[in-house]
N, C-alpha and C positions, 0 to 999 in steps of 0.2 A: 315899570320897565322890567324887560325879560334879562334871564339870566345872561344873553348873549350880549343886551346892551350892556351890562355891566362889565364885561371884559374888553371894551374898547376905550378907546381915548387915551388916559393918561398912562404912564409907565406903570402904575400901580396896578390898575386896571387891566392892562396887557398881561401881567403876570399874575393875574389873581388865580386863576385855574392852576397854575402850575405850583403858586404856594401852597393851594389847597391840597395838592396832590403829595406835595412835600410833608406835609403835617401827617399822611398817612402810609409814607415808605421811608425806607433808609439809604437810597442813594438816588442820585438825577444824572441824566446824560442832557447836555445842554449843547445847543448849536446855534448860539447868536448870529452867527454869519452866514448861516444857510441863506442861499439865493435862488432855489429853486421851488417849483411846485407852487408857484403864487405866494410862498412864503419868505418874506425879507420885512428887516426892521428899518426904518430910518435912522437908528442909532445904535447898533449893535454892540458897540463898547459898553454904552449906558445900560443897557439891557442886561448883558452879560453880568456887570458889576453890581446891579440890583439884585439879580437872583443870586450872585453868590451871596451876598449880604445877607438874604434871606434864608439860605442854606446854614450861613453861620450861626443863626438864632436858634438852631434845630440840633441840640444837645445829642451826640450819639450818631449824628449823620454818618454812614460809613464812608462814602466817596464821592466824589463829583467827576464824571466824566464828560470831558468836552473835545470837540472836532474843530480843528484847525481849518481856515478858510482853504478855499482851494487854491492847489500850490501850482506854479508855472513852471514851465519847462525850458531851462536855460542850459545850452549846451549838451542837450540829449539827457540831462539829468533832472529830477523834479528838484523844485527850491519850494521848500515847506516855508511859510511865511513868518512862523514861531510868533504868532499874536495873541497866543494863549497867556504869556509870562504874568501880565497884569491880573488876570484871575487867578492862577496860580498861586501868585503872592498873596493875595486876598484870602483865598480859602484856606480854612483851619484844619481841613481832614485830608484825606489820601486824595490825591490829584493823579487823574488818567487823562494822558492826550491822545488822539487818535487823528488820522488823515494823511496818508501818504508815505508814512515812515517804513523804513526797510530795517533790515539787522543793524547794520552800521549805524544809522541815524537815530534810530530806537536806542541803542546802548549808549550813543553818546549824550542825547538829550536827558537820558536818566543819571549819568554820571555827571554830568554837568547842573544837576538840581532843577532843572526845567519843568520835570515833572517825576511822580512817584512810579509811574507805570505807562506802558505805551500799549495801546490796543491795536491790532491788525485784523481790520474786518475783511478788507477783499483778499488780501494774501491768506487768512486763515481759510476764507471760503475756496481759494484756488487749491490749498496746501493742506488736506487733512492732517496731517503729520509736521504741522510747521514748527511745534518746538524742537523736534529730531532734527528738521532741515536747518533751523538755525545752529543748533549744538554740532553738526555735522559739517557747518556751512556748505550745506549740499544746494544744486540748483534748485530753482523755486517754478513751479508751473505758472503760466502766466493766467489770469482770469479772463473771460471774456464777459465783456460788459453787456452784449447783446441778450446774454442769458439773464441779466438781472432782472428780478420782480416778473417773472414770467409764470404761468399757471402750472407749467409740468413740475411734478414731484421730484424729478431727478437731475434733468438737465440743469448743468448750472450749479447745482447744488451738492448731489452725492455722487458726480460721475467723475470727479477729478482723479487722479492716479496719486497712489503712494509712493513713497521711494521703493526703488527694485529690493526684493528679498534679499539680493547679495550685497547691498549696501550695508556695511558693518560700521563698527566704532573705530576700528583701525584704520579707515578712511578719514576719520575727523582731524586725525595730525599729519596726513600726507603732506 
């Protein structure tokens, strides 16, 4: 039997490689709801729960970072499905949620205990000064999805503008 063959079939086998990696690291990012690039699981909830159980077996594991399933647009606003709550309740360490959050929604889910922290991937990519923008409630740059995963080392990665130099803390309370 090959290594590849030992990692297909049962839930335990499908998670075997990830569990072996967990033994060697101190944090994990899980995306059981992923549905692109031929990565899809027949039962993402069972997959996520099994992985959480495995993480909980490792004392000192720092955090679990999970990604929400794709959100829908309702009345022009993203609706985040909030399907990570069972995983958050099951995980014994620090829980980080990601997937379409803005400043307002991120603060809300932390305040309500849905997650300990929120990760902002695309927003951070397009706003290299995102913490400052959040602090000042300043406008955000829009990310350009067409520049994701391209070969250029600058375009889409380091070419987004910072806030203007004349933006200062006095604007935060205006």
